[in-house]
KEKE-3310 file (N, C-alpha, C; in steps of 0.2 Angstrom, whole numbers, plus 5000, padded with zeros to 4 digits):
npx = (5191:5196:5203:5214:5224:5222:5215:5213:5206:5195:5201:5193:5183:5188:5185:5173:5178:5189:5183:5175:5185:5192:5183:5183:5194:5206:5223:5221:5228:5241:5241:5236:5247:5257:5254:5256:5246:5235:5223:5218:5219:5209:5198:5199:5191:5197:5208:5215:5220:5229:5222:5229:5234:5222:5217:5227:5227:5214:5213:5223:5218:5207:5214:5221:5210:5205:5195:5189:5179:5177:5175:5162:5155:5157:5149:5137:5134:5136:5130:5119:5114:5123:5134:5145:5146:5133:5124:5116:5109:5102:5094:5086:5081:5067:5063:5069:5077:5080:5088:5099:5104:5107:5117:5127:5131:5136:5148:5161:5165:5171:5179:5192:5195:5187:5174:5157:5142:5126:5116:5102:5090:5075:5072:5082:5091:5107:5119:5135:5151:5167:5184:5197:5210:5226:5233:5244:5240:5226:5208:5201:5193:5188:5180:5171:5165:5158:5150:5142:5136:5129:5120:5113:5107:5099:5090:5084:5079:5070:5061:5045:5044:5056:5065:5076:5080:5078:5089:5106:5123:5138:5156:5173:5178:5171:5174:5175:5163:5152:5145:5131:5124:5113:5103:5104:5109:5126:5139:5154:5164:5174:5179:5184:5179:5163:5146:5129:5113:5096:5078:5072:5060:5060:5066:5057:5050:5043:5052:5054:5064:5066:5057:5064:5072:5072:5075:5083:5077:5070:5056:5049:5047:5053:5064:5074:5077:5088:5095:5097:5105:5116:5119:5123:5134:5143:5144:5149:5163:5165:5160:5168:5170:5161:5158:5154:5144:5128:5130:5143:5141:5133:5142:5150:5142:5141:5131:5119:5116:5102:5096:5099:5093:5079:5078:5079:5068:5058:5059:5053:5062:5076:5092:5099:5092:5095:5109:5110:5105:5114:5126:5122:5121:5134:5141:5135:5141:5154:5155:5154:5167:5177:5188:5185:5183:5171:5175:5184:5175:5167:5175:5178:5166:5166:5164:5171:5168:5165:5154:5144:5142:5137:5125:5118:5118:5110:5098:5094:5093:5089:5097:5112:5129:5137:5128:5123:5134:5136:5124:5127:5137:5129:5121:5131:5134)
npy = (5473:5489:5490:5487:5496:5512:5525:5522:5521:5515:5513:5514:5523:5535:5536:5544:5557:5556:5553:5565:5575:5570:5571:5584:5586:5584:5577:5564:5552:5554:5562:5552:5543:5551:5550:5537:5528:5519:5518:5505:5502:5509:5502:5491:5482:5478:5486:5498:5514:5526:5540:5551:5551:5551:5563:5572:5569:5572:5585:5590:5586:5595:5607:5606:5605:5618:5621:5626:5620:5607:5594:5596:5598:5585:5578:5583:5577:5563:5546:5541:5529:5520:5522:5515:5516:5521:5513:5502:5508:5518:5511:5502:5508:5513:5524:5540:5540:5526:5526:5533:5525:5513:5518:5522:5510:5504:5511:5508:5497:5503:5513:5517:5529:5538:5542:5539:5546:5546:5557:5560:5571:5578:5588:5590:5581:5575:5571:5566:5566:5561:5564:5552:5552:5560:5571:5577:5584:5594:5590:5596:5595:5582:5585:5595:5586:5577:5586:5591:5579:5574:5584:5584:5571:5571:5581:5574:5563:5569:5575:5581:5587:5594:5608:5619:5630:5624:5616:5613:5614:5610:5614:5614:5619:5629:5635:5625:5624:5631:5648:5648:5636:5629:5634:5629:5632:5636:5634:5639:5629:5622:5608:5591:5586:5585:5590:5587:5594:5593:5594:5582:5576:5573:5561:5551:5552:5544:5536:5534:5527:5514:5510:5511:5500:5490:5495:5507:5519:5534:5537:5548:5566:5573:5567:5569:5583:5590:5586:5595:5605:5598:5592:5604:5608:5597:5596:5609:5610:5602:5608:5613:5602:5597:5585:5575:5562:5557:5547:5551:5562:5557:5548:5557:5562:5551:5541:5530:5531:5529:5533:5546:5552:5549:5555:5569:5569:5569:5582:5589:5591:5590:5582:5589:5601:5607:5608:5617:5628:5630:5633:5645:5653:5652:5658:5671:5675:5675:5685:5696:5700:5712:5709:5698:5691:5688:5677:5670:5666:5658:5648:5643:5637:5626:5629:5629:5637:5654:5660:5651:5649:5662:5662:5652:5658:5669:5663:5658:5669:5680:5690:5695:5690:5702:5712:5709:5711:5724:5729:5726:5735:5747:5745:5746:5759)
npz = (5133:5137:5150:5157:5161:5167:5157:5144:5127:5115:5099:5088:5090:5086:5073:5068:5069:5060:5048:5046:5045:5034:5024:5022:5015:5021:5024:5031:5033:5034:5046:5055:5055:5060:5073:5076:5071:5060:5047:5048:5061:5067:5063:5070:5082:5094:5097:5107:5113:5122:5131:5129:5116:5109:5113:5108:5094:5090:5092:5083:5071:5071:5070:5058:5050:5051:5059:5074:5081:5078:5085:5090:5078:5073:5082:5078:5066:5067:5065:5077:5080:5076:5083:5094:5109:5112:5106:5110:5121:5114:5105:5113:5124:5134:5142:5146:5157:5157:5146:5150:5160:5154:5145:5154:5159:5148:5144:5151:5142:5132:5135:5148:5153:5158:5170:5172:5179:5186:5194:5204:5210:5219:5211:5200:5188:5185:5173:5173:5166:5170:5169:5172:5171:5169:5157:5146:5134:5131:5132:5122:5109:5110:5121:5116:5107:5116:5123:5112:5108:5119:5121:5109:5110:5121:5117:5106:5113:5122:5113:5110:5123:5124:5131:5130:5138:5150:5152:5157:5153:5160:5159:5158:5146:5138:5126:5116:5111:5098:5098:5108:5102:5104:5112:5125:5142:5144:5156:5163:5172:5185:5183:5179:5166:5160:5163:5162:5166:5170:5171:5183:5181:5168:5166:5167:5155:5141:5127:5109:5102:5100:5090:5078:5076:5067:5054:5043:5041:5046:5057:5061:5060:5070:5074:5065:5064:5064:5053:5041:5046:5049:5037:5030:5037:5035:5021:5016:5015:5004:4993:4982:4974:4961:4956:4965:4972:4978:4988:4993:5000:5010:5016:5021:5031:5039:5037:5030:5012:5009:5021:5022:5011:5015:5027:5023:5015:5024:5029:5019:5008:4997:4993:4982:4982:4994:4993:4983:4989:4999:4992:4987:4999:5003:4993:4994:5007:5004:4995:5003:5007:5001:4992:4985:4970:4957:4949:4958:4968:4961:4958:4971:4973:4964:4951:4935:4925:4924:4919:4919:4933:4936:4929:4937:4949:4947:4943:4956:4964:4957:4954:4946:4950:4950:4952:4964:4972:4970:4977:4990:4992:4992:5003:5013:5012)
capx = (5189:5203:5203:5220:5227:5218:5216:5213:5200:5194:5203:5187:5179:5191:5183:5169:5183:5194:5179:5173:5191:5194:5178:5185:5200:5213:5227:5221:5232:5247:5240:5236:5254:5261:5252:5257:5240:5233:5216:5217:5219:5202:5194:5200:5187:5201:5213:5214:5225:5229:5218:5234:5234:5216:5216:5231:5225:5208:5215:5227:5213:5204:5219:5222:5204:5204:5188:5190:5173:5177:5172:5155:5152:5156:5143:5131:5134:5136:5124:5119:5112:5128:5140:5145:5144:5126:5120:5112:5104:5098:5090:5082:5078:5060:5062:5075:5080:5082:5093:5105:5106:5110:5123:5132:5133:5140:5154:5167:5167:5174:5185:5193:5198:5182:5169:5150:5138:5119:5114:5095:5086:5068:5071:5086:5095:5113:5123:5142:5157:5173:5190:5200:5217:5229:5236:5247:5235:5219:5203:5196:5189:5184:5175:5166:5161:5154:5144:5137:5132:5124:5114:5109:5104:5094:5085:5080:5075:5064:5056:5041:5045:5062:5065:5083:5081:5078:5095:5112:5129:5144:5162:5179:5180:5166:5176:5174:5156:5150:5141:5124:5122:5106:5099:5106:5114:5133:5142:5160:5165:5181:5178:5188:5174:5157:5140:5123:5108:5089:5073:5071:5054:5061:5069:5051:5047:5045:5056:5052:5069:5066:5053:5068:5077:5073:5076:5087:5073:5067:5049:5046:5051:5057:5070:5079:5076:5095:5098:5099:5111:5122:5122:5127:5141:5147:5144:5152:5170:5165:5157:5172:5170:5154:5157:5152:5138:5124:5133:5149:5138:5130:5148:5153:5138:5142:5125:5118:5112:5095:5093:5100:5087:5073:5078:5078:5061:5054:5059:5051:5067:5081:5099:5100:5089:5099:5116:5109:5104:5121:5130:5120:5123:5141:5142:5134:5146:5161:5155:5155:5174:5178:5193:5183:5180:5166:5179:5186:5169:5164:5180:5177:5160:5166:5162:5176:5166:5162:5147:5139:5141:5133:5118:5116:5117:5104:5092:5092:5093:5086:5102:5119:5134:5140:5123:5122:5140:5134:5119:5130:5140:5123:5119:5136:5134)
capy = (5479:5493:5492:5484:5502:5518:5530:5519:5522:5511:5517:5514:5529:5540:5536:5549:5563:5555:5553:5571:5578:5567:5573:5591:5587:5584:5571:5561:5546:5557:5564:5546:5541:5555:5548:5530:5524:5519:5517:5498:5502:5512:5497:5485:5483:5477:5491:5503:5519:5530:5546:5557:5551:5553:5571:5575:5567:5575:5593:5591:5586:5601:5612:5605:5607:5625:5621:5625:5616:5600:5589:5598:5596:5578:5576:5585:5573:5556:5542:5539:5522:5515:5524:5509:5517:5522:5509:5498:5512:5521:5506:5498:5512:5515:5530:5544:5537:5520:5527:5535:5519:5508:5521:5522:5503:5502:5515:5504:5493:5507:5518:5517:5536:5542:5539:5542:5545:5549:5559:5562:5574:5579:5594:5590:5575:5577:5566:5569:5562:5564:5561:5549:5552:5566:5571:5584:5587:5595:5586:5601:5592:5577:5588:5597:5581:5575:5591:5591:5572:5573:5589:5582:5565:5573:5584:5569:5558:5572:5576:5587:5590:5598:5615:5620:5634:5620:5612:5617:5610:5613:5612:5618:5621:5632:5637:5619:5624:5637:5652:5647:5632:5625:5637:5627:5636:5634:5637:5637:5626:5619:5601:5588:5583:5589:5588:5589:5593:5594:5592:5575:5573:5571:5554:5546:5552:5538:5537:5529:5526:5507:5509:5511:5495:5485:5498:5513:5524:5537:5537:5554:5572:5576:5563:5572:5590:5592:5584:5600:5609:5593:5592:5610:5607:5592:5598:5615:5610:5598:5611:5614:5596:5596:5578:5571:5558:5557:5543:5554:5566:5552:5545:5563:5562:5544:5538:5527:5535:5529:5536:5553:5553:5548:5561:5575:5569:5571:5589:5591:5594:5585:5584:5594:5608:5609:5610:5624:5634:5631:5636:5652:5656:5653:5664:5678:5676:5676:5692:5701:5702:5716:5707:5692:5692:5683:5671:5667:5663:5653:5642:5640:5633:5621:5631:5631:5642:5659:5662:5645:5651:5668:5660:5648:5663:5673:5659:5657:5675:5685:5695:5693:5691:5708:5716:5707:5714:5732:5730:5726:5742:5752:5744:5748:5766)
capz = (5137:5138:5157:5161:5163:5166:5152:5137:5124:5109:5093:5083:5092:5082:5066:5065:5068:5054:5042:5044:5043:5027:5019:5021:5011:5024:5023:5038:5034:5037:5053:5059:5055:5065:5080:5076:5070:5053:5046:5050:5069:5068:5061:5074:5088:5100:5097:5112:5113:5127:5130:5127:5109:5107:5113:5103:5087:5088:5092:5077:5065:5071:5068:5051:5046:5052:5063:5081:5084:5074:5089:5090:5072:5072:5086:5074:5060:5068:5065:5084:5080:5075:5087:5099:5116:5114:5101:5114:5124:5109:5102:5117:5130:5134:5145:5146:5163:5155:5141:5154:5164:5149:5143:5159:5160:5142:5143:5152:5137:5126:5138:5155:5154:5161:5174:5171:5185:5186:5201:5204:5216:5217:5206:5194:5186:5182:5170:5173:5163:5174:5167:5177:5169:5168:5151:5144:5129:5133:5128:5119:5104:5113:5126:5111:5104:5121:5124:5107:5108:5125:5120:5104:5112:5126:5113:5103:5117:5125:5108:5111:5129:5124:5133:5131:5144:5157:5152:5158:5152:5164:5156:5159:5140:5134:5119:5112:5108:5095:5102:5109:5097:5105:5117:5131:5146:5145:5162:5164:5179:5187:5184:5174:5162:5159:5167:5159:5170:5167:5176:5185:5178:5161:5166:5166:5149:5136:5121:5104:5098:5098:5084:5072:5077:5061:5048:5043:5039:5052:5057:5063:5058:5076:5075:5060:5063:5064:5047:5037:5048:5049:5030:5028:5040:5031:5014:5015:5013:4998:4987:4976:4969:4959:4954:4971:4972:4985:4993:4995:5005:5015:5019:5025:5037:5043:5037:5023:5007:5009:5027:5021:5007:5018:5032:5019:5012:5030:5030:5013:5004:4994:4993:4977:4984:5000:4990:4979:4995:5003:4987:4986:5005:5004:4988:4997:5012:5000:4992:5008:5007:4995:4987:4982:4964:4955:4947:4964:4972:4957:4959:4977:4973:4960:4944:4931:4920:4928:4916:4922:4940:4936:4927:4943:4955:4945:4944:4963:4968:4953:4952:4944:4955:4951:4954:4971:4975:4971:4982:4996:4993:4994:5010:5018:5012)
cpx = (5196:5203:5209:5224:5222:5220:5216:5206:5200:5196:5197:5183:5182:5188:5178:5173:5187:5189:5177:5179:5193:5189:5179:5191:5206:5216:5227:5226:5239:5247:5240:5243:5258:5260:5253:5251:5239:5225:5214:5216:5212:5197:5194:5196:5191:5206:5211:5220:5224:5225:5223:5234:5228:5215:5220:5229:5219:5209:5219:5223:5209:5208:5220:5216:5201:5197:5189:5184:5172:5173:5164:5152:5152:5150:5136:5129:5134:5130:5123:5117:5118:5135:5140:5143:5137:5121:5115:5106:5100:5093:5085:5079:5071:5058:5069:5080:5083:5088:5099:5108:5110:5117:5128:5135:5138:5147:5160:5169:5171:5180:5186:5196:5193:5177:5162:5146:5131:5117:5107:5093:5079:5067:5075:5090:5101:5117:5130:5147:5163:5179:5194:5208:5220:5233:5239:5243:5229:5214:5198:5191:5185:5178:5169:5162:5156:5148:5139:5133:5127:5118:5110:5104:5098:5088:5081:5076:5069:5059:5052:5041:5052:5061:5072:5084:5081:5085:5101:5118:5135:5151:5167:5182:5174:5168:5176:5167:5155:5146:5134:5121:5115:5101:5100:5110:5121:5136:5149:5161:5172:5180:5182:5183:5169:5151:5134:5117:5101:5084:5072:5065:5055:5063:5063:5048:5048:5048:5054:5057:5069:5062:5058:5073:5078:5075:5081:5083:5069:5060:5046:5050:5055:5063:5076:5079:5083:5098:5101:5105:5117:5124:5125:5134:5146:5149:5148:5159:5170:5162:5161:5173:5163:5153:5155:5145:5134:5127:5140:5146:5136:5136:5150:5149:5138:5135:5124:5114:5105:5092:5094:5094:5080:5072:5076:5071:5056:5054:5057:5056:5071:5088:5101:5098:5093:5106:5115:5109:5110:5125:5128:5122:5130:5144:5141:5139:5152:5161:5155:5162:5175:5183:5191:5180:5175:5170:5181:5181:5167:5169:5179:5171:5160:5164:5169:5175:5162:5155:5142:5137:5136:5126:5115:5114:5111:5098:5090:5091:5089:5091:5108:5123:5136:5134:5122:5128:5139:5129:5122:5134:5135:5121:5124:5136:5128)
cpy = (5483:5495:5489:5490:5508:5522:5528:5520:5518:5515:5518:5520:5535:5541:5542:5556:5562:5556:5561:5576:5576:5570:5581:5592:5586:5577:5567:5555:5549:5559:5558:5543:5544:5553:5540:5526:5524:5518:5510:5498:5505:5507:5491:5486:5481:5482:5497:5507:5523:5537:5552:5557:5553:5560:5574:5575:5572:5583:5594:5591:5592:5607:5612:5606:5614:5625:5620:5622:5610:5595:5590:5596:5589:5575:5577:5580:5565:5553:5539:5532:5517:5517:5519:5511:5519:5518:5506:5502:5516:5517:5503:5502:5513:5521:5534:5541:5530:5520:5528:5529:5514:5511:5521:5515:5501:5505:5511:5499:5497:5511:5517:5524:5540:5538:5542:5541:5549:5551:5562:5565:5575:5584:5592:5583:5578:5571:5569:5564:5565:5560:5558:5549:5559:5565:5577:5587:5588:5592:5591:5598:5587:5580:5591:5592:5578:5579:5591:5584:5572:5578:5586:5576:5567:5576:5579:5565:5562:5574:5582:5590:5594:5605:5616:5625:5630:5616:5616:5612:5614:5610:5617:5621:5623:5634:5631:5619:5631:5641:5650:5642:5629:5628:5634:5632:5633:5637:5634:5634:5622:5612:5598:5583:5588:5586:5591:5588:5596:5592:5585:5572:5570:5563:5549:5547:5546:5540:5532:5527:5518:5506:5509:5505:5491:5489:5504:5519:5528:5537:5543:5560:5574:5573:5566:5579:5593:5590:5589:5604:5604:5592:5598:5610:5603:5593:5604:5614:5605:5602:5613:5608:5595:5589:5573:5568:5559:5553:5546:5559:5562:5550:5551:5564:5556:5541:5535:5532:5535:5533:5544:5555:5554:5554:5567:5575:5571:5578:5592:5594:5588:5587:5589:5601:5611:5611:5616:5629:5635:5634:5644:5656:5657:5658:5671:5680:5678:5683:5698:5704:5706:5714:5700:5693:5686:5676:5667:5663:5657:5647:5639:5635:5627:5622:5633:5637:5648:5661:5657:5647:5657:5666:5656:5653:5667:5669:5658:5664:5681:5691:5692:5694:5698:5713:5715:5711:5722:5733:5730:5732:5747:5751:5747:5756:5769)
cpz = (5138:5145:5161:5164:5162:5160:5145:5134:5117:5103:5088:5084:5089:5075:5064:5064:5061:5048:5040:5042:5036:5022:5018:5018:5014:5023:5030:5039:5037:5044:5057:5060:5060:5072:5081:5075:5062:5053:5049:5058:5071:5067:5065:5080:5094:5101:5102:5112:5119:5126:5128:5120:5106:5107:5108:5096:5085:5088:5085:5071:5065:5068:5060:5046:5047:5055:5070:5085:5081:5079:5089:5084:5070:5076:5082:5069:5061:5068:5072:5084:5079:5079:5093:5106:5117:5110:5105:5117:5119:5106:5106:5123:5129:5138:5145:5152:5161:5150:5145:5158:5159:5146:5148:5160:5154:5141:5145:5147:5132:5129:5145:5157:5157:5165:5173:5177:5183:5193:5200:5210:5214:5211:5199:5194:5183:5179:5169:5170:5166:5171:5173:5176:5168:5162:5150:5139:5133:5129:5125:5114:5106:5118:5121:5108:5110:5122:5118:5106:5113:5124:5115:5106:5116:5122:5109:5107:5120:5120:5110:5118:5130:5126:5134:5136:5150:5157:5153:5157:5156:5161:5158:5152:5136:5127:5114:5108:5104:5099:5102:5104:5097:5109:5124:5135:5146:5151:5162:5171:5179:5188:5178:5171:5161:5163:5164:5164:5167:5172:5177:5182:5171:5161:5165:5159:5144:5130:5116:5100:5096:5092:5078:5072:5070:5055:5049:5041:5045:5052:5059:5061:5064:5076:5070:5059:5062:5057:5042:5039:5048:5042:5028:5031:5036:5024:5012:5012:5006:4992:4981:4972:4967:4956:4959:4970:4978:4990:4996:5001:5011:5019:5024:5032:5042:5043:5030:5019:5008:5015:5026:5016:5011:5024:5029:5017:5018:5031:5023:5008:5001:4994:4988:4979:4989:4997:4986:4984:4998:4998:4987:4993:5006:4999:4991:5003:5009:4997:4997:5008:5000:4990:4984:4976:4962:4953:4953:4967:4967:4957:4965:4977:4968:4953:4940:4926:4924:4926:4919:4929:4940:4934:4933:4948:4953:4945:4951:4966:4964:4952:4950:4950:4956:4953:4962:4975:4976:4976:4989:4998:4995:5001:5015:5018:5015)
residu = (MET:PRO:THR:LYS:HIS:ASP:GLY:PHE:ILE:LYS:ALA:GLN:LEU:LEU:ARG:PRO:PHE:VAL:ASN:LEU:ALA:LYS:ALA:ARG:GLY:ASN:ASN:VAL:ASP:ALA:THR:LEU:LYS:SER:PHE:GLY:LEU:SER:ASP:ALA:ASP:LEU:ARG:ASP:PRO:HIS:LYS:ALA:VAL:HIS:ALA:GLU:ILE:ILE:TYR:GLY:LEU:THR:ASN:THR:LEU:ALA:ASP:ARG:ALA:ASN:ASP:PRO:HIS:LEU:GLY:TYR:HIS:VAL:ALA:GLU:THR:ILE:ASP:MET:LYS:THR:TRP:LEU:PRO:ILE:GLN:ASP:ALA:PHE:GLU:ASN:ALA:ARG:THR:ILE:GLY:ASP:TYR:TYR:THR:ARG:PHE:LEU:LEU:SER:VAL:PRO:GLU:GLN:ALA:SER:SER:VAL:ARG:HIS:THR:LEU:THR:VAL:THR:ALA:GLN:ARG:ALA:LYS:TYR:ALA:VAL:ILE:ARG:THR:VAL:GLN:THR:HIS:GLN:ASN:PRO:LEU:GLN:VAL:GLU:GLY:PHE:GLY:MET:GLY:LEU:HIS:ILE:ARG:THR:LEU:ARG:GLN:LEU:ALA:GLN:SER:HIS:TRP:LYS:PRO:GLU:SER:VAL:MET:MET:GLU:THR:ALA:PHE:PRO:ALA:ALA:LEU:PRO:MET:ALA:PRO:THR:GLY:VAL:LEU:ILE:LYS:ARG:ALA:ALA:LEU:SER:GLY:LEU:ALA:LEU:SER:PHE:PRO:SER:THR:TRP:LEU:THR:PHE:PRO:VAL:ARG:THR:GLN:ASP:ASN:ARG:SER:GLY:ASP:ILE:PRO:LYS:SER:ARG:ASP:GLN:ASP:LEU:SER:ILE:ILE:SER:ALA:LEU:ARG:THR:ALA:ALA:ARG:PRO:LEU:LEU:SER:ASN:ARG:ASN:LEU:ARG:PRO:GLN:ASP:TYR:ALA:GLN:ALA:LEU:GLY:MET:ALA:PRO:ALA:ARG:LEU:GLU:ALA:SER:LEU:ARG:LEU:GLN:ASN:THR:THR:LEU:ALA:ARG:GLU:LEU:LYS:ARG:LEU:ARG:VAL:ASP:VAL:ALA:LYS:GLU:GLU:PHE:VAL:GLY:PRO:CYS:ARG:THR:VAL:ALA:ALA:VAL:ALA:GLN:THR:LEU:GLY:TYR:SER:ASP:GLN:SER:HIS:PHE:ALA:ARG:PHE:PHE:ARG:SER:GLN:THR:GLY:MET:SER:PRO:ARG:GLN:TYR:LYS:ARG:SER:LEU:GLN:HIS:ILE:LYS:GLU)
# end
């Protein structure tokens, strides 16, 4: 346990950040080395580093990935059943209240830099994560990860009871979140940490996460509603490499290939179909820029042959790339 001195966090908790940054083509080994770490450190279950390093490293990864919301995107893509701080709670909780109690008790095993509390009144329950250490680095990406993870977890636990307008997230770093990503009310607050509040009655709602203990295949559509958006986030920086295999995309998401395939099947789609849709959407976004040529967009999407890309684009949209670009000009006029 990293509790000898305040402010320490298990190094292995950095792995989801490093994996996503690596999937986006960043030289993560050089970044780790600049902070005195290696990939072996992230695999060592006993290695603990100070929060100062954690915050600095995650912020640097975000800068080099050119993603101001990297932490939130990590939370979108992480396999929650395998992330250590929530693994036991996620697999064994029988109610939402049971989940938060288990989570609160497991956190000290992974970090001594934060204190978790659950406060309940007749109307509202508030789960708060309070930092107990002062650092020079701000915890922007760690905060984004925490907010994304807690919102995603509560949404999944609540299932059909989920009402985002009843949920409020308080944070000193609202910029760590994309604009209104989930419908939850985001409130700027002068606190060292974050606080998620929701109706107290939700604590009594049963959860069925334990149904998935024995396998890696999801049992309900509700549990994987975010898989498509998570896939689009992880796959976008990989589109320039058309030689990637399904397992490469699964690795970028932090999940097993079989689970990715099954999760997409529950949404009545496939990896190939979603990658086609993503390529078309990215191409359309790229064509909005007046200086983006068809050849440049084709290269961005991994096509060395411009005519091959043009045939693909026409097959998906009914227009050639040049016809689509001309249509945009008409719209502007």
